[in-house]
C-alpha positions, 0 to 999 in steps of 0.5 A: 500500500502506497502511503500519501506524502506529506504534501498530499496529506496537507491538500486533503486536509484543506479540502476537507476543511473547505467542504465542512465550512461549506456545509456549515453555511445556511441560506440568507434570510429574506429581506424584511417587508417594506413599511407603508402608511395606509389610511381609509379614504375620506367620504364626501358628497361631491358637486363638480364645477366647470371653469370658464373664462369670460368678461362682464357685459352691461345688460343695457348699453345705449349709444345716445343720439338726439331725436331732433336736430339743433345746436347744443345749448347745455351739457348737464352732466360730468363725464363718468358720473352715475345717472338715473333713468330720465335724468337730463344730460343735454339741452338742444336750443328749443326756440325753433321747436317752441315756435313750431308748437305755437304755429301748430296750436294756431292751426288748431284754433283756425281749424276749430273756427272753421269747423264751428262755422261749418256746423252752423251752416249745416244747422241752417241747411237742416231747417232749409232742407226741411222746408224744401228751400234748398236742394239735396246737393247743396245740403250735402255740400254743407255736410261735407264741409263739416266733415272736412273741418273735423278732419282738418281739426284732427290733423291740426291736433296731431301737428300739435302733438308732434310739435310738443314731442319735438320740443320735449326731445330738445332735452336729451335724457338718459333712457337707463340708470347706469354710468355715463361716458364722456361727452362727445359734443360740446356746447355750441356744436350742431347735432343732427337727429339720429346721427350725432353720437352725444355719449354712451350710457351703460347699466351696471346692476345687475350685470352679465358675465358672458362666456363661450362654452365648449361643445363637449361641456354642452353635450355633457349638460344635455345628457345630465339634463336628460338623465335628471342629474342637473337641470339645463341652464336654458330653463334652470338658474344654475349657480355661477361663481366668479373670480376676478383677476386679482382674487383668490376665491370666488366672491361673486355669485349669480345664476345662469340666464341665457344659453344660445340657440346654436353652436358656432361651427367655426369655434365649436363653442356656444355663447352663454351668460350669467346674471350677477348682482352688482349693487355697489357698481364695483363690477365694470363692463369689460372686466376679465373673470374666471367663472365656475358653473355647476357641472354635475348633480351630487354624487358620493366619492372617496378622497385620497392624496394625489401622491396615492394615485399612480399612472399606468399608461392610460390607467389611474391606479391606487394601492390597497393593502388587503387582510393578507398584508399584501399590496393590491392595485385598484384601477380607479376613475379620478375627479377634481380636487376637493379639500386638497385631496383627489376625488375617486369616483369609482374603483375604491371602497370606503373600507379599503386601506389605501397606501399613501406613503411608500408607494415607490417600492411597491409591486403588485402582490408584495407583502408589506408592513402597514402602519395605519393613520387617519386621512385628513383634509389638506385645504378648505372646502374649495377647489383650486382653479384649473384648465380642463382640456376636455369634458366631462372632467370638471375643473373644480368641485366642492363637498356638500 
């Protein structure tokens, strides 16, 4: 028997030791489950608001022109002042029209005298005809003279009425209550009836907020009205709230009053306006504003933070943790923001624990360590402004 040399024995010893060391190692422990924060979604009854951009317009806008021609004698207002309906603004030289009125009244007196004389002659002709002292033809001539006198008197009275009107028109009055612009003529200028622009008067209370609505929103409203979810603004005073350019909230409140009868084929929009109360005259025609119009009926929805919603191509998803401690994806339909949280219209139950922190490390079906917290509103009950690019998603919403 051949005995191994010392070098061979050393190699065998090292190999045995390595084999024993390899056998003594155990498999590495699995990584710990990631920790995530979960919460029950807030529940709210939601009303959507759709946002529009528009401008304020005067309900009554009058370009004032004279109804008689003449020389401007007086300007009775200060540029830009408030005026009431019927308030005198200009005086046109009334003397020619006063003379015409006097002449017309004289014509009335003349016609009245002629008629009185014709009636006297007719009365005598009646007696003579009864005594057969005049012919039938002569009597009828007297009768025709009376009728002609009556017609002349009526014409003369009409001329008096016309002259009185023209004389009254020499005082140009504001037809509406509102704010007058600057005067376009001065004392001594000649004004031509129905031609010369004297000034402009616009009403301010109430005032219109006019805007153009997209065809897609219009279709949405039609379908909601048909389903009984929201009345059409053609016959329902749906609420409108308006925000001015330097305001952060919707301070001005009104109601829908008009929707046009056709969609503009060039722009794909339809004209509409709301009426806004403006008792102190703060709102001025031409001002820019953002309006939000009631865009839905009341519906129940869940609220979660924006960061809890992830996007998978065209889908919106949230992670929920089931009773088995594993993360599961839920496809959801999102809506606008309310109280600083995102509206979830469908896809999420009120009893499900939604992952609101630690989402970046999650995979569907992954076991997690869930830490429960309470969902809280992040803002007041009003939605921030946004610019929707299509319907039906609303730009704003509020909780009922």
